[in-house]
C-alpha positions in Angstrom: 258.3 -34.2 -40.7 256.9 -37.0 -42.7 256.3 -39.1 -39.6 254.5 -36.1 -38.0 252.2 -35.6 -41.0 251.4 -39.4 -41.1 250.5 -39.4 -37.4 248.4 -36.3 -37.8 246.5 -37.9 -40.6 245.9 -41.0 -38.6 244.7 -39.0 -35.7 242.3 -37.0 -37.9 241.0 -40.2 -39.4 240.3 -41.6 -36.0 238.5 -38.4 -34.9 236.3 -38.6 -38.1 235.4 -42.3 -37.4 234.5 -41.5 -33.8 232.4 -38.5 -34.8 230.5 -40.6 -37.4 229.9 -43.4 -34.9 228.7 -40.8 -32.4 226.3 -39.2 -34.8 224.9 -42.6 -35.9 224.3 -43.6 -32.3 222.7 -40.3 -31.6 220.4 -40.7 -34.6 219.4 -44.2 -33.5 218.7 -42.9 -30.0 216.6 -40.0 -31.3 214.5 -42.4 -33.4 214.0 -44.6 -30.4 212.9 -41.5 -28.4 210.4 -40.5 -31.1 208.9 -44.0 -31.2 208.7 -44.8 -27.5 208.4 -41.3 -25.9 206.9 -38.9 -28.5 205.5 -36.1 -26.3 207.7 -36.0 -23.3 209.8 -33.2 -22.0 213.6 -33.3 -21.6 216.3 -33.7 -19.2 215.6 -35.4 -15.8 219.2 -35.3 -14.7 220.7 -32.2 -16.3 221.4 -30.8 -12.8 223.1 -34.0 -11.7 226.1 -35.1 -13.7 227.5 -35.7 -17.2 225.8 -38.0 -19.7 227.8 -41.0 -18.6 226.4 -41.0 -15.1 222.9 -40.3 -16.4 223.2 -43.4 -18.7 224.5 -45.5 -15.8 221.6 -44.4 -13.6 219.1 -45.2 -16.3 220.6 -48.6 -16.9 220.8 -49.3 -13.1 217.0 -48.7 -12.8 216.4 -51.3 -15.4 218.9 -53.8 -14.0 217.6 -53.5 -10.5 214.0 -53.9 -11.7 215.0 -57.0 -13.6 216.7 -58.4 -10.5 213.6 -57.7 -8.5 211.4 -59.4 -11.1 213.6 -62.5 -10.9 213.4 -62.5 -7.1 209.6 -62.1 -7.1 209.1 -64.8 -9.8 211.4 -67.2 -7.8 209.4 -66.7 -4.6 206.1 -67.0 -6.5 207.1 -70.3 -8.0 208.3 -71.5 -4.6 205.1 -70.4 -3.0 203.1 -72.3 -5.6 205.2 -75.5 -5.2 205.0 -75.4 -1.4 201.2 -75.7 -1.5 200.9 -73.1 1.2 198.0 -71.2 -0.4 195.9 -74.4 -0.1 196.6 -74.5 3.6 196.3 -70.9 4.6 194.4 -68.3 2.5 196.7 -65.6 3.8 199.3 -66.8 1.3 196.9 -66.2 -1.6 197.0 -62.5 -0.7 200.8 -62.7 -0.3 201.2 -64.2 -3.8 198.7 -61.7 -5.2 200.8 -58.8 -3.7 204.1 -60.2 -5.1 202.5 -60.6 -8.5 201.3 -57.0 -8.6 204.7 -55.8 -7.4 206.2 -57.8 -10.3 204.0 -55.9 -12.7 205.0 -52.6 -11.1 208.7 -53.5 -11.4 208.2 -54.4 -15.1 206.6 -51.1 -15.8 209.2 -49.1 -13.9 212.1 -51.0 -15.3 211.1 -50.8 -19.0 209.7 -47.2 -18.9 211.5 -45.2 -16.3 214.9 -46.7 -16.9 215.0 -46.1 -20.7 213.5 -42.7 -20.1 216.4 -41.6 -17.9 218.9 -43.4 -20.2 217.5 -41.6 -23.2 217.4 -38.2 -21.4 213.6 -38.2 -21.3 211.6 -37.2 -18.3 208.7 -39.5 -17.3 208.8 -38.2 -13.7 209.0 -34.5 -13.0 207.0 -32.6 -15.6 203.6 -31.4 -16.4 204.0 -31.5 -20.2 203.8 -35.3 -20.8 202.2 -37.6 -23.3 199.6 -40.3 -23.1 202.3 -43.0 -22.5 203.3 -41.3 -19.2 199.7 -40.9 -18.1 199.0 -44.6 -18.8 202.0 -45.9 -16.9 201.4 -43.4 -14.1 197.8 -44.4 -13.5 198.7 -48.1 -13.8 201.4 -47.7 -11.2 199.1 -45.8 -8.9 196.4 -48.4 -9.1 198.9 -51.2 -8.4 200.5 -49.3 -5.6 197.1 -48.7 -3.9 196.2 -52.4 -4.3 199.5 -53.5 -2.7 199.0 -51.1 0.2 195.4 -52.3 0.8 196.6 -55.9 0.7 199.3 -55.1 3.2 196.6 -53.9 5.6 194.7 -57.2 5.3 197.9 -59.2 5.8 198.9 -57.2 8.9 195.5 -57.3 10.5 195.2 -61.1 9.8 198.6 -61.7 11.4 197.7 -59.6 14.4 194.5 -61.5 15.1 196.0 -64.9 14.4 198.7 -64.6 17.0 198.6 -67.1 19.8 198.0 -66.2 23.4 196.8 -62.7 22.7 197.3 -60.5 25.8 196.0 -57.0 25.1 197.4 -55.6 28.3 200.9 -56.2 27.0 200.2 -53.8 24.1 199.6 -50.9 26.6 202.5 -51.5 28.8 205.1 -48.7 29.5 207.7 -50.0 27.0 205.1 -50.6 24.3 203.7 -47.0 24.7 207.2 -45.6 24.4 207.7 -47.6 21.1 204.3 -46.2 19.8 205.2 -42.6 20.7 208.6 -43.0 18.9 206.9 -44.4 15.8 204.0 -41.8 15.8 206.0 -38.6 16.4 207.8 -38.5 13.0 204.5 -38.9 11.2 202.6 -36.0 12.9 204.0 -33.3 10.6 203.3 -35.5 7.6 199.7 -36.1 8.8 199.1 -32.4 9.3 200.5 -31.7 5.9 198.3 -34.3 4.2 195.2 -33.2 6.0 195.7 -29.5 5.1 196.2 -30.5 1.5 193.4 -33.0 1.1 190.6 -30.9 2.7 188.4 -29.6 -0.1 187.7 -26.4 1.9 191.4 -25.5 2.3 192.3 -22.9 -0.3 195.7 -22.0 1.2 198.1 -24.9 1.0 200.8 -25.6 3.5 203.3 -25.8 0.5 202.0 -24.0 -2.6 203.5 -26.3 -5.2 204.0 -29.8 -4.0 206.4 -32.1 -5.9 204.9 -35.6 -6.1 206.3 -38.9 -7.2 203.7 -38.9 -10.0 203.6 -35.3 -11.3 201.9 -36.5 -14.5 198.7 -36.6 -12.4 198.8 -32.8 -11.8 198.8 -29.9 -14.2 200.3 -26.6 -13.5 200.7 -27.3 -9.8 196.9 -27.4 -9.2 195.4 -30.0 -6.9 194.5 -33.2 -8.6 191.5 -35.3 -7.5 193.3 -38.7 -8.0 196.5 -37.7 -6.3 195.4 -35.3 -3.6 192.1 -36.8 -2.6 192.6 -40.5 -3.2 196.2 -41.6 -3.5 197.8 -39.6 -0.7 195.2 -40.3 2.1 195.2 -44.0 1.0 199.0 -44.0 1.1 199.0 -42.5 4.6 196.4 -44.9 6.0 197.5 -48.1 4.3 201.1 -47.7 5.3 200.4 -46.5 8.9 198.0 -49.4 9.7 200.5 -52.2 9.0 203.2 -50.2 11.0 200.9 -50.1 14.0 199.9 -53.8 13.7 203.5 -54.9 13.4 204.4 -52.7 16.3 201.8 -54.4 18.4 202.9 -57.9 17.3 206.5 -57.0 18.0 205.6 -55.8 21.5 203.6 -58.9 22.2 206.3 -61.3 21.1 209.0 -59.3 23.0 206.9 -59.4 26.1 206.2 -63.1 25.8 210.0 -63.8 25.3 210.8 -61.7 28.4 208.1 -63.1 30.7 207.8 -66.7 29.7 210.4 -69.4 30.2 210.6 -71.1 26.8 213.3 -73.7 26.0 214.2 -75.8 23.0 212.2 -75.5 19.8 209.6 -73.2 21.3 212.3 -70.6 22.1 213.7 -70.8 18.6 210.2 -70.3 17.2 209.6 -67.2 19.3 212.9 -65.8 18.2 212.3 -66.5 14.6 208.8 -64.9 14.8 210.3 -61.8 16.6 212.9 -61.4 13.8 210.2 -61.8 11.2 208.0 -59.1 12.5 211.0 -56.8 13.5 212.3 -56.9 9.9 208.9 -56.3 8.5 208.2 -53.5 10.8 211.5 -51.7 10.1 211.1 -52.1 6.4 207.6 -50.7 6.3 208.3 -47.8 8.7 211.3 -46.8 6.6 209.3 -47.1 3.4 206.4 -45.0 4.8 208.7 -42.2 5.9 210.7 -42.1 2.7 207.5 -42.1 0.5 206.2 -39.1 2.5 209.5 -37.3 2.4 209.5 -37.5 -1.3 206.6 -35.0 -1.5 209.0 -32.3 -0.3 211.8 -33.0 -2.8 212.0 -30.4 -5.6 213.0 -31.4 -9.1 216.3 -29.5 -8.9 217.5 -32.3 -6.6 217.4 -35.3 -9.0 219.8 -37.4 -6.9 217.3 -37.6 -4.1 214.5 -38.4 -6.7 216.7 -41.2 -8.0 217.1 -42.5 -4.4 213.4 -42.4 -3.9 212.9 -44.5 -7.1 215.4 -47.0 -5.7 213.3 -47.1 -2.5 210.2 -47.8 -4.7 212.1 -50.7 -6.3 213.0 -52.0 -2.8 209.3 -51.8 -1.8 208.4 -54.0 -4.8 210.9 -56.7 -3.7 210.3 -56.4 0.1 207.5 -58.9 0.4 209.3 -61.5 -1.7 212.5 -61.0 0.3 210.8 -61.3 3.6 208.9 -64.4 2.6 212.0 -66.0 1.0 214.3 -65.3 3.9 211.9 -65.8 6.9 209.5 -68.6 5.7 211.1 -72.0 6.1 208.6 -73.7 3.8 209.4 -71.3 0.9 213.1 -71.7 1.5 212.8 -75.5 1.4 210.8 -75.3 -1.9 213.5 -73.0 -3.4 216.2 -75.5 -2.4 214.2 -78.4 -3.9 213.8 -76.4 -7.1 217.6 -75.7 -7.2 218.4 -79.4 -6.6 215.9 -80.6 -9.2 218.2 -83.0 -10.9 219.1 -84.6 -7.6 215.5 -85.2 -6.8 214.7 -86.5 -10.3 217.5 -89.1 -10.4 216.4 -92.4 -8.8 218.0 -93.4 -5.6 219.8 -96.6 -4.8 216.8 -98.2 -3.3 214.7 -97.5 -6.4 217.4 -98.9 -8.8 218.0 -102.0 -6.7 216.2 -105.0 -8.3 213.5 -106.7 -6.3 214.4 -110.3 -5.6 210.9 -111.3 -4.6 209.4 -110.2 -7.9 212.0 -112.1 -9.9 211.4 -115.2 -7.8 207.6 -115.0 -8.4 208.2 -114.5 -12.2 210.5 -117.6 -12.3 207.9 -119.8 -10.5 205.2 -118.6 -12.9 207.3 -119.5 -15.9 208.1 -123.0 -14.5 204.4 -123.6 -13.8 203.5 -122.6 -17.4 206.2 -124.9 -18.8 205.0 -127.9 -16.7 201.4 -127.3 -17.8 202.5 -127.1 -21.5 204.4 -130.4 -21.2 201.4 -132.1 -19.6 199.2 -131.0 -22.5 
């Protein structure tokens, strides 16, 4: 009996210690909430899972954003060291886009991640504070800038291709590819047009759920989101898709019709892979961003997946440049092997016999002159 009472006392003491530590952690979290997110509503993932999974999701947002920031900074540093912007102005736009994507990642990682971790809703409510409005508008501006820059890069790549043959773009296979790419976006285009026309009072979907609900109040149409952001998103992500489709069709036709051997064949294959990967990434991104408009807030798992897609979008340009551009890869390797490049080689450390001989002759001549004097 004595052993049972002692074990019960120990168990009760452990429970008290755990409850005290839990209450202290909750008080610390509540203070952090009041300081960082004062006027925001609750509960982004109450429908989803227990608090542990919610904390894991919030931490994963921040961790993935930090990984994306590291990737973007590495590619930016390699782009600077490779001196490519001095040769081709297109790489200035590329570096500018990667820089703005890094800013977007830093905002998402250090606002959305802690908000989900602390059970606060930055995304998915109309009753939000000034902090949510500020981060939302900054992200929208950076998103629009990145989309417009992608249009310039895609058009530049399209018109700088060698041996442009426009008849290849309108061949039978190319038209089939265009139809396959355009058909999924017809419904989205109709939906966007009916919702952005000022004269339309009856909406296709009465209450749209957007990735930035802080821009709309009470489900009413917002000027920034409905009349600026959404048409810009549709145009700026569909133009690069069409440009990369045309480039892919041109490179595919040149590989099929022309006998290329040796290094030329490898260059064509590398270029084909480059544009194929870019095209697939942007088409997938375009479709997923438009699908997000139909996701209600009662499905937070899909909202979380869309945020992960946004993180992938911010790292896509850096990954494509780092994987497909040989100059950037070489500069990354040179930066990794910095010590090996700094240490002098055997040729540099080997003494020069001619210089020592000349020095000895000069000394002997000086000694002889001194003796004569």
